[in-house]
PDB file of N, H, CA, C and O in Angstrom:
ATOM      1  N   MET A   1     119.310 140.252  63.928  1.00  0.00           N
ATOM      2  CA  MET A   1     119.844 141.484  64.451  1.00  0.00           C
ATOM      3  C   MET A   1     119.337 142.683  63.671  1.00  0.00           C
ATOM      4  O   MET A   1     119.146 143.761  64.233  1.00  0.00           O
ATOM      5  N   ASP A   2     119.117 142.496  62.370  1.00  0.00           N
ATOM      6  H   ASP A   2     119.271 141.620  61.913  1.00  0.00           H
ATOM      7  CA  ASP A   2     118.622 143.619  61.567  1.00  0.00           C
ATOM      8  C   ASP A   2     117.253 144.064  62.042  1.00  0.00           C
ATOM      9  O   ASP A   2     116.957 145.259  62.072  1.00  0.00           O
ATOM     10  N   TRP A   3     116.422 143.111  62.412  1.00  0.00           N
ATOM     11  H   TRP A   3     116.663 142.141  62.389  1.00  0.00           H
ATOM     12  CA  TRP A   3     115.069 143.445  62.869  1.00  0.00           C
ATOM     13  C   TRP A   3     115.149 144.269  64.149  1.00  0.00           C
ATOM     14  O   TRP A   3     114.424 145.253  64.302  1.00  0.00           O
ATOM     15  N   ILE A   4     116.024 143.874  65.066  1.00  0.00           N
ATOM     16  H   ILE A   4     116.613 143.075  64.942  1.00  0.00           H
ATOM     17  CA  ILE A   4     116.183 144.622  66.320  1.00  0.00           C
ATOM     18  C   ILE A   4     116.687 146.033  66.033  1.00  0.00           C
ATOM     19  O   ILE A   4     116.251 146.995  66.666  1.00  0.00           O
ATOM     20  N   ASP A   5     117.605 146.153  65.077  1.00  0.00           N
ATOM     21  H   ASP A   5     117.959 145.372  64.562  1.00  0.00           H
ATOM     22  CA  ASP A   5     118.118 147.479  64.702  1.00  0.00           C
ATOM     23  C   ASP A   5     117.018 148.376  64.147  1.00  0.00           C
ATOM     24  O   ASP A   5     117.053 149.592  64.335  1.00  0.00           O
ATOM     25  N   THR A   6     116.056 147.788  63.473  1.00  0.00           N
ATOM     26  H   THR A   6     116.028 146.800  63.320  1.00  0.00           H
ATOM     27  CA  THR A   6     114.975 148.597  62.895  1.00  0.00           C
ATOM     28  C   THR A   6     113.843 148.848  63.879  1.00  0.00           C
ATOM     29  O   THR A   6     112.927 149.616  63.584  1.00  0.00           O
ATOM     30  N   HIS A   7     113.894 148.211  65.044  1.00  0.00           N
ATOM     31  H   HIS A   7     114.638 147.587  65.284  1.00  0.00           H
ATOM     32  CA  HIS A   7     112.865 148.383  66.086  1.00  0.00           C
ATOM     33  C   HIS A   7     113.527 148.713  67.427  1.00  0.00           C
ATOM     34  O   HIS A   7     113.531 147.879  68.332  1.00  0.00           O
ATOM     35  N   PRO A   8     114.075 149.897  67.560  1.00  0.00           N
ATOM     36  CA  PRO A   8     114.792 150.248  68.801  1.00  0.00           C
ATOM     37  C   PRO A   8     113.892 150.274  70.036  1.00  0.00           C
ATOM     38  O   PRO A   8     114.380 150.160  71.160  1.00  0.00           O
ATOM     39  N   ASP A   9     112.604 150.420  69.837  1.00  0.00           N
ATOM     40  H   ASP A   9     112.207 150.513  68.923  1.00  0.00           H
ATOM     41  CA  ASP A   9     111.689 150.424  70.979  1.00  0.00           C
ATOM     42  C   ASP A   9     111.666 149.072  71.693  1.00  0.00           C
ATOM     43  O   ASP A   9     111.329 149.013  72.876  1.00  0.00           O
ATOM     44  N   ILE A  10     112.016 147.994  71.006  1.00  0.00           N
ATOM     45  H   ILE A  10     112.290 148.042  70.045  1.00  0.00           H
ATOM     46  CA  ILE A  10     112.089 146.663  71.622  1.00  0.00           C
ATOM     47  C   ILE A  10     113.155 146.661  72.716  1.00  0.00           C
ATOM     48  O   ILE A  10     112.927 146.140  73.808  1.00  0.00           O
ATOM     49  N   TYR A  11     114.299 147.235  72.429  1.00  0.00           N
ATOM     50  H   TYR A  11     114.484 147.659  71.542  1.00  0.00           H
ATOM     51  CA  TYR A  11     115.377 147.305  73.411  1.00  0.00           C
ATOM     52  C   TYR A  11     114.923 148.101  74.638  1.00  0.00           C
ATOM     53  O   TYR A  11     115.171 147.705  75.777  1.00  0.00           O
ATOM     54  N   ASN A  12     114.260 149.220  74.385  1.00  0.00           N
ATOM     55  H   ASN A  12     114.059 149.542  73.459  1.00  0.00           H
ATOM     56  CA  ASN A  12     113.783 150.058  75.494  1.00  0.00           C
ATOM     57  C   ASN A  12     112.761 149.314  76.350  1.00  0.00           C
ATOM     58  O   ASN A  12     112.781 149.415  77.576  1.00  0.00           O
ATOM     59  N   LYS A  13     111.869 148.568  75.699  1.00  0.00           N
ATOM     60  H   LYS A  13     111.853 148.486  74.702  1.00  0.00           H
ATOM     61  CA  LYS A  13     110.851 147.804  76.434  1.00  0.00           C
ATOM     62  C   LYS A  13     111.508 146.687  77.239  1.00  0.00           C
ATOM     63  O   LYS A  13     111.116 146.433  78.378  1.00  0.00           O
ATOM     64  N   ALA A  14     112.486 146.031  76.668  1.00  0.00           N
ATOM     65  H   ALA A  14     112.804 146.238  75.743  1.00  0.00           H
ATOM     66  CA  ALA A  14     113.201 144.963  77.383  1.00  0.00           C
ATOM     67  C   ALA A  14     113.913 145.526  78.605  1.00  0.00           C
ATOM     68  O   ALA A  14     113.892 144.912  79.672  1.00  0.00           O
ATOM     69  N   ARG A  15     114.535 146.673  78.463  1.00  0.00           N
ATOM     70  H   ARG A  15     114.553 147.172  77.597  1.00  0.00           H
ATOM     71  CA  ARG A  15     115.221 147.313  79.583  1.00  0.00           C
ATOM     72  C   ARG A  15     114.213 147.684  80.671  1.00  0.00           C
ATOM     73  O   ARG A  15     114.482 147.522  81.862  1.00  0.00           O
ATOM     74  N   GLU A  16     113.055 148.183  80.247  1.00  0.00           N
ATOM     75  H   GLU A  16     112.838 148.315  79.280  1.00  0.00           H
ATOM     76  CA  GLU A  16     111.988 148.559  81.185  1.00  0.00           C
ATOM     77  C   GLU A  16     111.497 147.333  81.963  1.00  0.00           C
ATOM     78  O   GLU A  16     111.308 147.398  83.178  1.00  0.00           O
ATOM     79  N   LEU A  17     111.296 146.224  81.261  1.00  0.00           N
ATOM     80  H   LEU A  17     111.450 146.171  80.275  1.00  0.00           H
ATOM     81  CA  LEU A  17     110.863 144.985  81.917  1.00  0.00           C
ATOM     82  C   LEU A  17     111.927 144.479  82.885  1.00  0.00           C
ATOM     83  O   LEU A  17     111.606 144.037  83.989  1.00  0.00           O
ATOM     84  N   ASP A  18     113.174 144.541  82.480  1.00  0.00           N
ATOM     85  H   ASP A  18     113.435 144.900  81.584  1.00  0.00           H
ATOM     86  CA  ASP A  18     114.273 144.088  83.332  1.00  0.00           C
ATOM     87  C   ASP A  18     114.329 144.915  84.613  1.00  0.00           C
ATOM     88  O   ASP A  18     114.498 144.367  85.702  1.00  0.00           O
ATOM     89  N   ASP A  19     114.191 146.212  84.485  1.00  0.00           N
ATOM     90  H   ASP A  19     114.054 146.657  83.600  1.00  0.00           H
ATOM     91  CA  ASP A  19     114.204 147.081  85.661  1.00  0.00           C
ATOM     92  C   ASP A  19     113.006 146.811  86.556  1.00  0.00           C
ATOM     93  O   ASP A  19     113.121 146.862  87.781  1.00  0.00           O
ATOM     94  N   GLY A  20     111.853 146.524  85.952  1.00  0.00           N
ATOM     95  H   GLY A  20     111.760 146.483  84.957  1.00  0.00           H
ATOM     96  CA  GLY A  20     110.630 146.267  86.717  1.00  0.00           C
ATOM     97  C   GLY A  20     110.670 144.955  87.476  1.00  0.00           C
ATOM     98  O   GLY A  20     110.106 144.845  88.565  1.00  0.00           O
ATOM     99  N   LEU A  21     111.333 143.962  86.908  1.00  0.00           N
ATOM    100  H   LEU A  21     111.791 144.051  86.024  1.00  0.00           H
ATOM    101  CA  LEU A  21     111.391 142.650  87.560  1.00  0.00           C
ATOM    102  C   LEU A  21     112.445 142.606  88.657  1.00  0.00           C
ATOM    103  O   LEU A  21     112.327 141.828  89.603  1.00  0.00           O
ATOM    104  N   ASN A  22     113.472 143.435  88.536  1.00  0.00           N
ATOM    105  H   ASN A  22     113.568 144.068  87.767  1.00  0.00           H
ATOM    106  CA  ASN A  22     114.462 143.647  89.583  1.00  0.00           C
ATOM    107  C   ASN A  22     114.805 142.396  90.389  1.00  0.00           C
ATOM    108  O   ASN A  22     114.357 142.231  91.524  1.00  0.00           O
ATOM    109  N   GLU A  23     115.592 141.535  89.792  1.00  0.00           N
ATOM    110  H   GLU A  23     115.955 141.669  88.870  1.00  0.00           H
ATOM    111  CA  GLU A  23     116.108 140.351  90.486  1.00  0.00           C
ATOM    112  C   GLU A  23     115.033 139.311  90.832  1.00  0.00           C
ATOM    113  O   GLU A  23     115.206 138.544  91.780  1.00  0.00           O
ATOM    114  N   VAL A  24     113.942 139.276  90.087  1.00  0.00           N
ATOM    115  H   VAL A  24     113.801 139.899  89.318  1.00  0.00           H
ATOM    116  CA  VAL A  24     112.886 138.308  90.396  1.00  0.00           C
ATOM    117  C   VAL A  24     113.396 136.875  90.229  1.00  0.00           C
ATOM    118  O   VAL A  24     112.930 135.971  90.923  1.00  0.00           O
ATOM    119  N   ASP A  25     114.338 136.661  89.325  1.00  0.00           N
ATOM    120  H   ASP A  25     114.716 137.395  88.761  1.00  0.00           H
ATOM    121  CA  ASP A  25     114.870 135.314  89.135  1.00  0.00           C
ATOM    122  C   ASP A  25     115.541 134.795  90.405  1.00  0.00           C
ATOM    123  O   ASP A  25     115.411 133.616  90.735  1.00  0.00           O
ATOM    124  N   GLN A  26     116.257 135.664  91.119  1.00  0.00           N
ATOM    125  H   GLN A  26     116.362 136.621  90.851  1.00  0.00           H
ATOM    126  CA  GLN A  26     116.890 135.239  92.365  1.00  0.00           C
ATOM    127  C   GLN A  26     115.841 134.957  93.437  1.00  0.00           C
ATOM    128  O   GLN A  26     116.003 134.028  94.228  1.00  0.00           O
ATOM    129  N   THR A  27     114.779 135.740  93.472  1.00  0.00           N
ATOM    130  H   THR A  27     114.647 136.495  92.829  1.00  0.00           H
ATOM    131  CA  THR A  27     113.696 135.524  94.438  1.00  0.00           C
ATOM    132  C   THR A  27     113.024 134.173  94.196  1.00  0.00           C
ATOM    133  O   THR A  27     112.740 133.438  95.142  1.00  0.00           O
ATOM    134  N   ILE A  28     112.774 133.854  92.938  1.00  0.00           N
ATOM    135  H   ILE A  28     113.006 134.451  92.170  1.00  0.00           H
ATOM    136  CA  ILE A  28     112.150 132.568  92.589  1.00  0.00           C
ATOM    137  C   ILE A  28     113.093 131.425  92.937  1.00  0.00           C
ATOM    138  O   ILE A  28     112.655 130.416  93.489  1.00  0.00           O
ATOM    139  N   TRP A  29     114.381 131.563  92.624  1.00  0.00           N
ATOM    140  H   TRP A  29     114.737 132.382  92.174  1.00  0.00           H
ATOM    141  CA  TRP A  29     115.354 130.512  92.916  1.00  0.00           C
ATOM    142  C   TRP A  29     115.457 130.274  94.414  1.00  0.00           C
ATOM    143  O   TRP A  29     115.512 129.125  94.852  1.00  0.00           O
ATOM    144  N   ASP A  30     115.485 131.341  95.207  1.00  0.00           N
ATOM    145  H   ASP A  30     115.441 132.274  94.851  1.00  0.00           H
ATOM    146  CA  ASP A  30     115.535 131.199  96.667  1.00  0.00           C
ATOM    147  C   ASP A  30     114.300 130.467  97.182  1.00  0.00           C
ATOM    148  O   ASP A  30     114.405 129.628  98.077  1.00  0.00           O
ATOM    149  N   PHE A  31     113.137 130.778  96.626  1.00  0.00           N
ATOM    150  H   PHE A  31     113.052 131.460  95.900  1.00  0.00           H
ATOM    151  CA  PHE A  31     111.898 130.111  97.029  1.00  0.00           C
ATOM    152  C   PHE A  31     111.953 128.621  96.695  1.00  0.00           C
ATOM    153  O   PHE A  31     111.544 127.780  97.495  1.00  0.00           O
ATOM    154  N   MET A  32     112.463 128.307  95.503  1.00  0.00           N
ATOM    155  H   MET A  32     112.796 128.990  94.853  1.00  0.00           H
ATOM    156  CA  MET A  32     112.529 126.907  95.078  1.00  0.00           C
ATOM    157  C   MET A  32     113.502 126.101  95.931  1.00  0.00           C
ATOM    158  O   MET A  32     113.282 124.907  96.137  1.00  0.00           O
ATOM    159  N   LYS A  33     114.562 126.714  96.430  1.00  0.00           N
ATOM    160  H   LYS A  33     114.740 127.684  96.262  1.00  0.00           H
ATOM    161  CA  LYS A  33     115.547 126.018  97.245  1.00  0.00           C
ATOM    162  C   LYS A  33     115.078 125.842  98.685  1.00  0.00           C
ATOM    163  O   LYS A  33     115.615 125.002  99.407  1.00  0.00           O
ATOM    164  N   ASP A  34     114.091 126.616  99.111  1.00  0.00           N
ATOM    165  H   ASP A  34     113.655 127.298  98.524  1.00  0.00           H
ATOM    166  CA  ASP A  34     113.611 126.559 100.487  1.00  0.00           C
ATOM    167  C   ASP A  34     112.793 125.281 100.683  1.00  0.00           C
ATOM    168  O   ASP A  34     111.762 125.085 100.040  1.00  0.00           O
ATOM    169  N   ALA A  35     113.268 124.419 101.578  1.00  0.00           N
ATOM    170  H   ALA A  35     114.105 124.578 102.101  1.00  0.00           H
ATOM    171  CA  ALA A  35     112.584 123.128 101.801  1.00  0.00           C
ATOM    172  C   ALA A  35     111.242 123.323 102.499  1.00  0.00           C
ATOM    173  O   ALA A  35     110.304 122.567 102.242  1.00  0.00           O
ATOM    174  N   ALA A  36     111.132 124.304 103.362  1.00  0.00           N
ATOM    175  H   ALA A  36     111.894 124.918 103.571  1.00  0.00           H
ATOM    176  CA  ALA A  36     109.876 124.566 104.079  1.00  0.00           C
ATOM    177  C   ALA A  36     109.046 125.532 103.248  1.00  0.00           C
ATOM    178  O   ALA A  36     109.476 126.649 102.958  1.00  0.00           O
ATOM    179  N   SER A  37     107.858 125.094 102.871  1.00  0.00           N
ATOM    180  H   SER A  37     107.508 124.187 103.106  1.00  0.00           H
ATOM    181  CA  SER A  37     107.010 125.904 102.015  1.00  0.00           C
ATOM    182  C   SER A  37     105.571 125.812 102.490  1.00  0.00           C
ATOM    183  O   SER A  37     105.169 124.818 103.096  1.00  0.00           O
ATOM    184  N   ASP A  38     104.803 126.848 102.213  1.00  0.00           N
ATOM    185  H   ASP A  38     105.129 127.655 101.720  1.00  0.00           H
ATOM    186  CA  ASP A  38     103.388 126.842 102.556  1.00  0.00           C
ATOM    187  C   ASP A  38     102.559 126.072 101.533  1.00  0.00           C
ATOM    188  O   ASP A  38     101.365 125.850 101.733  1.00  0.00           O
ATOM    189  N   ILE A  39     103.196 125.666 100.439  1.00  0.00           N
ATOM    190  H   ILE A  39     104.166 125.847 100.277  1.00  0.00           H
ATOM    191  CA  ILE A  39     102.483 124.921  99.405  1.00  0.00           C
ATOM    192  C   ILE A  39     102.419 123.461  99.832  1.00  0.00           C
ATOM    193  O   ILE A  39     103.458 122.849 100.081  1.00  0.00           O
ATOM    194  N   PRO A  40     101.199 122.881  99.924  1.00  0.00           N
ATOM    195  CA  PRO A  40     101.092 121.483 100.362  1.00  0.00           C
ATOM    196  C   PRO A  40     101.661 120.529  99.321  1.00  0.00           C
ATOM    197  O   PRO A  40     101.605 120.795  98.120  1.00  0.00           O
ATOM    198  N   ASP A  41     102.202 119.429  99.791  1.00  0.00           N
ATOM    199  H   ASP A  41     102.247 119.213 100.767  1.00  0.00           H
ATOM    200  CA  ASP A  41     102.743 118.395  98.918  1.00  0.00           C
ATOM    201  C   ASP A  41     101.623 117.395  98.653  1.00  0.00           C
ATOM    202  O   ASP A  41     101.476 116.412  99.378  1.00  0.00           O
ATOM    203  N   LEU A  42     100.842 117.649  97.618  1.00  0.00           N
ATOM    204  H   LEU A  42     100.961 118.448  97.029  1.00  0.00           H
ATOM    205  CA  LEU A  42      99.692 116.806  97.312  1.00  0.00           C
ATOM    206  C   LEU A  42     100.115 115.554  96.556  1.00  0.00           C
ATOM    207  O   LEU A  42     101.006 115.592  95.707  1.00  0.00           O
ATOM    208  N   GLU A  43      99.461 114.450  96.882  1.00  0.00           N
ATOM    209  H   GLU A  43      98.738 114.419  97.572  1.00  0.00           H
ATOM    210  CA  GLU A  43      99.741 113.207  96.171  1.00  0.00           C
ATOM    211  C   GLU A  43      99.025 113.256  94.829  1.00  0.00           C
ATOM    212  O   GLU A  43      97.834 113.558  94.758  1.00  0.00           O
ATOM    213  N   ILE A  44      99.753 112.960  93.784  1.00  0.00           N
ATOM    214  H   ILE A  44     100.721 112.714  93.841  1.00  0.00           H
ATOM    215  CA  ILE A  44      99.172 112.932  92.441  1.00  0.00           C
ATOM    216  C   ILE A  44      98.918 111.474  92.090  1.00  0.00           C
ATOM    217  O   ILE A  44      99.858 110.684  91.998  1.00  0.00           O
ATOM    218  N   PRO A  45      97.657 111.111  91.895  1.00  0.00           N
ATOM    219  CA  PRO A  45      97.357 109.700  91.622  1.00  0.00           C
ATOM    220  C   PRO A  45      97.933 109.250  90.286  1.00  0.00           C
ATOM    221  O   PRO A  45      97.926 109.987  89.301  1.00  0.00           O
ATOM    222  N   THR A  46      98.424 108.035  90.284  1.00  0.00           N
ATOM    223  H   THR A  46      98.430 107.436  91.084  1.00  0.00           H
ATOM    224  CA  THR A  46      98.921 107.452  89.041  1.00  0.00           C
ATOM    225  C   THR A  46      97.743 106.881  88.276  1.00  0.00           C
ATOM    226  O   THR A  46      96.637 106.794  88.809  1.00  0.00           O
ATOM    227  N   ARG A  47      97.966 106.500  87.057  1.00  0.00           N
ATOM    228  H   ARG A  47      98.864 106.571  86.624  1.00  0.00           H
ATOM    229  CA  ARG A  47      96.892 105.911  86.243  1.00  0.00           C
ATOM    230  C   ARG A  47      96.385 104.621  86.899  1.00  0.00           C
ATOM    231  O   ARG A  47      95.184 104.355  86.889  1.00  0.00           O
ATOM    232  N   MET A  48      97.292 103.824  87.465  1.00  0.00           N
ATOM    233  H   MET A  48      98.268 104.040  87.473  1.00  0.00           H
ATOM    234  CA  MET A  48      96.895 102.574  88.105  1.00  0.00           C
ATOM    235  C   MET A  48      96.000 102.854  89.306  1.00  0.00           C
ATOM    236  O   MET A  48      94.978 102.190  89.477  1.00  0.00           O
ATOM    237  N   ASN A  49      96.366 103.823  90.140  1.00  0.00           N
ATOM    238  H   ASN A  49      97.197 104.362  90.001  1.00  0.00           H
ATOM    239  CA  ASN A  49      95.531 104.173  91.296  1.00  0.00           C
ATOM    240  C   ASN A  49      94.152 104.621  90.847  1.00  0.00           C
ATOM    241  O   ASN A  49      93.156 104.303  91.495  1.00  0.00           O
ATOM    242  N   SER A  50      94.084 105.347  89.756  1.00  0.00           N
ATOM    243  H   SER A  50      94.894 105.605  89.229  1.00  0.00           H
ATOM    244  CA  SER A  50      92.820 105.845  89.239  1.00  0.00           C
ATOM    245  C   SER A  50      91.937 104.697  88.767  1.00  0.00           C
ATOM    246  O   SER A  50      90.733 104.693  89.023  1.00  0.00           O
ATOM    247  N   VAL A  51      92.527 103.726  88.082  1.00  0.00           N
ATOM    248  H   VAL A  51      93.505 103.729  87.874  1.00  0.00           H
ATOM    249  CA  VAL A  51      91.767 102.562  87.585  1.00  0.00           C
ATOM    250  C   VAL A  51      91.264 101.730  88.757  1.00  0.00           C
ATOM    251  O   VAL A  51      90.098 101.335  88.780  1.00  0.00           O
ATOM    252  N   VAL A  52      92.127 101.460  89.725  1.00  0.00           N
ATOM    253  H   VAL A  52      93.074 101.780  89.706  1.00  0.00           H
ATOM    254  CA  VAL A  52      91.736 100.665  90.890  1.00  0.00           C
ATOM    255  C   VAL A  52      90.631 101.377  91.659  1.00  0.00           C
ATOM    256  O   VAL A  52      89.679 100.737  92.105  1.00  0.00           O
ATOM    257  N   SER A  53      90.745 102.686  91.818  1.00  0.00           N
ATOM    258  H   SER A  53      91.518 103.206  91.456  1.00  0.00           H
ATOM    259  CA  SER A  53      89.727 103.456  92.523  1.00  0.00           C
ATOM    260  C   SER A  53      88.388 103.397  91.784  1.00  0.00           C
ATOM    261  O   SER A  53      87.336 103.286  92.414  1.00  0.00           O
ATOM    262  N   SER A  54      88.426 103.469  90.468  1.00  0.00           N
ATOM    263  H   SER A  54      89.280 103.559  89.957  1.00  0.00           H
ATOM    264  CA  SER A  54      87.189 103.403  89.674  1.00  0.00           C
ATOM    265  C   SER A  54      86.520 102.042  89.812  1.00  0.00           C
ATOM    266  O   SER A  54      85.303 101.957  89.974  1.00  0.00           O
ATOM    267  N   VAL A  55      87.313 100.982  89.747  1.00  0.00           N
ATOM    268  H   VAL A  55      88.301 101.051  89.615  1.00  0.00           H
ATOM    269  CA  VAL A  55      86.762  99.627  89.877  1.00  0.00           C
ATOM    270  C   VAL A  55      86.194  99.428  91.278  1.00  0.00           C
ATOM    271  O   VAL A  55      85.105  98.876  91.436  1.00  0.00           O
ATOM    272  N   ALA A  56      86.923  99.874  92.287  1.00  0.00           N
ATOM    273  H   ALA A  56      87.807 100.323  92.159  1.00  0.00           H
ATOM    274  CA  ALA A  56      86.438  99.746  93.663  1.00  0.00           C
ATOM    275  C   ALA A  56      85.152 100.534  93.847  1.00  0.00           C
ATOM    276  O   ALA A  56      84.255 100.099  94.569  1.00  0.00           O
ATOM    277  N   GLY A  57      85.055 101.687  93.202  1.00  0.00           N
ATOM    278  H   GLY A  57      85.784 102.040  92.615  1.00  0.00           H
ATOM    279  CA  GLY A  57      83.839 102.495  93.274  1.00  0.00           C
ATOM    280  C   GLY A  57      82.633 101.798  92.697  1.00  0.00           C
ATOM    281  O   GLY A  57      81.518 101.980  93.187  1.00  0.00           O
ATOM    282  N   LEU A  58      82.837 100.995  91.653  1.00  0.00           N
ATOM    283  H   LEU A  58      83.742 100.848  91.255  1.00  0.00           H
ATOM    284  CA  LEU A  58      81.732 100.233  91.063  1.00  0.00           C
ATOM    285  C   LEU A  58      81.162  99.228  92.057  1.00  0.00           C
ATOM    286  O   LEU A  58      79.947  99.060  92.151  1.00  0.00           O
ATOM    287  N   PHE A  59      82.044  98.563  92.794  1.00  0.00           N
ATOM    288  H   PHE A  59      83.031  98.700  92.717  1.00  0.00           H
ATOM    289  CA  PHE A  59      81.598  97.579  93.774  1.00  0.00           C
ATOM    290  C   PHE A  59      80.934  98.259  94.973  1.00  0.00           C
ATOM    291  O   PHE A  59      79.971  97.734  95.531  1.00  0.00           O
ATOM    292  N   ARG A  60      81.449  99.426  95.367  1.00  0.00           N
ATOM    293  H   ARG A  60      82.231  99.852  94.913  1.00  0.00           H
ATOM    294  CA  ARG A  60      80.841 100.133  96.506  1.00  0.00           C
ATOM    295  C   ARG A  60      79.443 100.615  96.188  1.00  0.00           C
ATOM    296  O   ARG A  60      78.555 100.554  97.038  1.00  0.00           O
ATOM    297  N   SER A  61      79.239 101.093  94.972  1.00  0.00           N
ATOM    298  H   SER A  61      79.960 101.142  94.281  1.00  0.00           H
ATOM    299  CA  SER A  61      77.914 101.630  94.626  1.00  0.00           C
ATOM    300  C   SER A  61      76.867 100.536  94.528  1.00  0.00           C
ATOM    301  O   SER A  61      75.680 100.805  94.716  1.00  0.00           O
ATOM    302  N   SER A  62      77.281  99.292  94.234  1.00  0.00           N
ATOM    303  H   SER A  62      78.245  99.074  94.080  1.00  0.00           H
ATOM    304  CA  SER A  62      76.302  98.200  94.142  1.00  0.00           C
ATOM    305  C   SER A  62      76.335  97.347  95.411  1.00  0.00           C
ATOM    306  O   SER A  62      75.698  96.295  95.459  1.00  0.00           O
ATOM    307  N   GLY A  63      77.061  97.782  96.429  1.00  0.00           N
ATOM    308  H   GLY A  63      77.578  98.637  96.390  1.00  0.00           H
ATOM    309  CA  GLY A  63      77.206  97.013  97.664  1.00  0.00           C
ATOM    310  C   GLY A  63      75.900  96.841  98.426  1.00  0.00           C
ATOM    311  O   GLY A  63      75.738  95.841  99.125  1.00  0.00           O
ATOM    312  N   GLY A  64      74.968  97.774  98.316  1.00  0.00           N
ATOM    313  H   GLY A  64      75.100  98.586  97.748  1.00  0.00           H
ATOM    314  CA  GLY A  64      73.698  97.676  99.055  1.00  0.00           C
ATOM    315  C   GLY A  64      72.748  96.682  98.446  1.00  0.00           C
ATOM    316  O   GLY A  64      71.737  96.367  99.073  1.00  0.00           O
ATOM    317  N   ASN A  65      73.007  96.167  97.258  1.00  0.00           N
ATOM    318  H   ASN A  65      73.828  96.423  96.748  1.00  0.00           H
ATOM    319  CA  ASN A  65      72.118  95.237  96.576  1.00  0.00           C
ATOM    320  C   ASN A  65      72.648  93.812  96.652  1.00  0.00           C
ATOM    321  O   ASN A  65      72.496  93.053  95.695  1.00  0.00           O
ATOM    322  N   SER A  66      73.269  93.427  97.774  1.00  0.00           N
ATOM    323  H   SER A  66      73.392  94.044  98.551  1.00  0.00           H
ATOM    324  CA  SER A  66      73.839  92.075  97.916  1.00  0.00           C
ATOM    325  C   SER A  66      72.732  91.034  97.988  1.00  0.00           C
ATOM    326  O   SER A  66      71.639  91.294  98.491  1.00  0.00           O
ATOM    327  N   VAL A  67      73.046  89.838  97.469  1.00  0.00           N
ATOM    328  H   VAL A  67      73.934  89.627  97.061  1.00  0.00           H
ATOM    329  CA  VAL A  67      72.066  88.750  97.483  1.00  0.00           C
ATOM    330  C   VAL A  67      72.303  87.862  98.672  1.00  0.00           C
ATOM    331  O   VAL A  67      71.581  86.884  98.866  1.00  0.00           O
TER     332      VAL A  67
END
């Protein structure tokens, strides 16, 4: 608290930021609660899927050299 008392400009800057953001937290919360979104739900591969895909890729790349 002593540091804040010796730097009153910090309080002024915080107030300025608060006024500038003007309820942005509520806007973000409303967006997060909205089930319908323009952001696609991308599948994130697991480590196992990545390993299996890599192994399968090895066989595909050598597939043209069958005996």
